[in-house]
N, C-alpha and C positions, 0 to 999 in steps of 0.2 A: 229676154225675159221681161222686158218692160210691158206694162199693161196693154198698150195699143197692139202689141204683137201676139201676146199670149192670151188675151182675153178681148178680142175685138168687138164682140157683140154680147148682149146680156145673156143670152142663151147658148153661147158658143165659146169654147176654149180651143187654141190651136197649140198643141204642144210639139209640132213637128221639129222645129228648129231647137227647142229647148231639150228634147229628148237626145238629139243628136249631140248637143253641147255636153250634157251629162254623161252620155255613154263614152264619148271621146275622153273626158276626163277619168272615168273609172278604168278605161282601157289602159291608159297610161300612169295609173296610180297617182293621180294629181290632187291637190287641195281644190275644192270646187266652191266658187262663190256665185251665189244667185244675185243678180242686179236687175230690178230692184222691186220692192213690193209696194211702195207707196210714194208717189212723186207728183208734183203739180204739173209737170210737162209730160207729153206723150201719153197722156191718158185720155180716153175717148170722152167726148163731151156727154154721151149717154149715162156715164157712171154717175153724174151729179144731177140727173133729170128723172122725173117720172115719165109714164107713157104719154102724158099729155104735153110734155116739154117744160113742165114747172120744176123749180128747184126742189130737191128732195129734203125731207125733214132729217134732223140730226139721227134720230133713230134708225130710219131707213138707210142713210149713208153709212152709218157703223154697221149695220147688217150687211151691206154690199161689201164693205171693205172686209169684215170678218169672213165672209163666204169666199172672196177672192183668195185671201191669205191662206184660209184652211185648205182649199182646194189645190193651190200652187205649192206651198210648203208641204201639204200632205202627201202630194204625188211624189215628191223627191226626198221625203223623211229617210234620214240614215244615208242618204247618197250625196246630198249638198251639205257641206260642213259648215257653210258661213253664209248668212243672208244680209244684204243691205236692205234694212227693213224701211227706212224713211230716208229719202234722198233730198238734200237741197232745201230744208224747210226754213232757212235763216235768211233775213236781210243783211246787208252789209254792216248794219249797226248793231247786229246781234239780236234783234227783235225777230219774232215768227213772222215769216212771209204771209201775206193776205191771200193766200191760195183758197180754192174752193174747199179744200179739206178744212182749212182753219175757219172760213166763213160759216160753213154749214154745221161742222160738228163742234168747233171750239178749239182752244189751245191744246186739250187733253187728247186730240186725235193722234198725237205722237206716241203717248203712252199707250193708247188702245192698240194701235198697230203693233207695238213691241209686245203687248200682252197676248194679242191674237197669235203672232209668230212663235212665241215661246210656247204657247199651248199646242200649237200644231207640230212642233218638233222641240221637245225641251232639251234635246242634245246639242242642238245647232248654236253656233257662235253667232250673236246678234250685233250688228254694226249700225252706227249712224253715219252717214257720208256726207260731205259737202266740200265746196271749194273755197278757196281763200281763208283757210285756216291761219294763214301767215298775218292776217289783219287781227289785231289785237281786240277790236270791238267784237268782231264776228266770233273769234275764239272764245271770248267771255260767254257769248250766248250759247255756244255749244257745250260749255262746260256747265252752264246752268241747266241745259236740256238733259245732260248726263246726271246731275244731281236730282232733277225731277224723276227721271226714270228710276234711279236707284231708291228714291223715297217711295216710289209706288211698288217696289219689289221686283222690278224687272231686270234681268240680268244682261245688261248692256256691257258688252265686253270690249268693244273697239269703237273708236272714232276713226272714220276714213278721212284723210286729207288728200283731196283730189291731186294737189300739187300741179295744177296747169300753170306753169311758170312761164316768165318772160326773160330773155337775156338781160333786159334793162333793170328788172327789180326782184328776180327769183333768188335772192341771196341765201346762202346756207345759214346765216345767223337767224334770219327769220324762221326758217323751217326748224331749227334747234329750238327756238323759243316755243314754238308751237307743240313740238313733241314733249318738252319738259313739262309745260302747263297742262297738257292733256294727260300726260302720265300722273301728275300730281292729283288730278281728279279721280284717279283710280281706273282708268282703262289703258288698254294697249293702243298703239297707233299703227294704222295701216297706211301706206302711201299707195293710193288706189288708182290714180289715172295720170300718172307722171308724163310729162312732156315739158320741153323748153322751146317756146317760140322765139324765133330770131328775127321775124319780119316785123315792119312797123306796126305799131298799135295807136289808134286814136280813140279807143273805147275804154280806157283804164283797165283794159285787159280782164275784164270779168269774164267768167266761163258760163254765162247765162246762154243756154242754146237758142233762145227765142231771138237773140240780136243778129241783125243783118246790117252789113256795112257795104256801101257802093264801091265797086271795083275801079281803081284808078291806077295808072301806070306806076306812080311812086310807091304804090302799096305792094308791088311785086317786084322788088329790086334785084332778086337772085334767080331770074328766071333761066339763066344759062350756067348756073352753078354757084356754089358757096365760096365766097372768097376765103382765102387761108386766114386772114386775120380774124374773121367772124369764127371760122371752124375752131381757131385756138381759144377764143373766149368761150365758145360752148364746150370744148373739152375740159377747160378749167373749172367751168360752173358744175358740171357734171361730177367731176372729181371732188369738189368741194362738198357738193350735196351727199355724195355717197360716203364721205369721211364722217359726215354727220351721222348718216344712218347706220354706219358701222360702229360708231362709238356708242350709239343708243340701241344697239341690236337686242338688248334685253327688254326693250319696249316697242320697237318697230318689229312688227311680226311678219311683214311682208311688203315687198315693192312691186306694184304692178305698173306696167307701162301702158299708156293709152294708144296701143297700136305696135306695130312690129317693125316696119320700115318706114322711111320718109315717104315713099310713093304713095302709101295707103293711110297716112295720117288725116284724121279729121281736119287738121288745121290747113289743108290744101282747099277746103271749101267752106270754112267757117272762120269768123263771120263774113269773110269776103270770098266769093267763089273764083275758082281756077287759079289760085296762086300756086307758086312752087315752094313748098315749105320743107323745113330741115330740123325738126324738133326731137328726133329719136336717136339711138345708138347705131342703127343700120341705115345705110344710104338707100337712094332710090333703086339701086340694083340689088339691094339685100346684103351688101357687103358691109362689114365692121367699119365703123368710122373710128378716128382717134379717140373720141370719147368714150367708146366700148373698151379700149385698152386701158384707158385711165380710170375706168370704174373698176376693172379687174385689180388694177394695183393697189386700190384702197384697203382691200381685205388682204394684202399681202405685206403690209407694213407692220 
């Protein structure tokens, strides 16, 4: 449902895949999330330009944002229960990212997007979604965003913490701090894109999809299988995380993994292409890993 896929040209929407996604969810009585309505990435260049290639005015871009949200959310009104309205609007220091949305419209583009989404489907749950909520400075920025939205009368219900974690630093205490502080700001927390990378990282493990890193042999150390020692560390990390999620289950309203099996994880190709990654609960053959059983046990204690 990203803009580039669902609205690739000014006069053309393509709902083919989105319709199948929603139909699947309805057939299986699932809670359906729309991801996403406003993002700096994977948005076509035409969105920000007029027919002569000049940057749009604030008013014109606001109208374009409004029409996109009204069309997409309106199509699935009553069928999609939850929308990631704005995605990844913050820098690591908690300030607003200098995206085209921010440069042309101004800081209030986030409020406007939420207002448009609420008008298009007043019953839908509205979310702000971002990565590195474990970072106190960025988390503070997210809390400030929540305050601004609430002051504007926008019913922001959830902050999505993507939780793209790394075995070297994705500790449960940091996740718990994020959950507690966001909850204190008056929102629920969704863990929206969970995985735990076990491979070497030289880029501070940000989840910026625009990043690319050169392939080197030492960046793909487990091409022939994950050593048991690393498997045990991954298992413990997942167990610790889910103990926190279970403890705060009154606040954490869902946990979504960013992928199903290790074989199809995005981390096989980002930010280094062609690596053999092991970040999820099911292995490359689709079989449960020790971490899967460790997660189940957290709810049985």
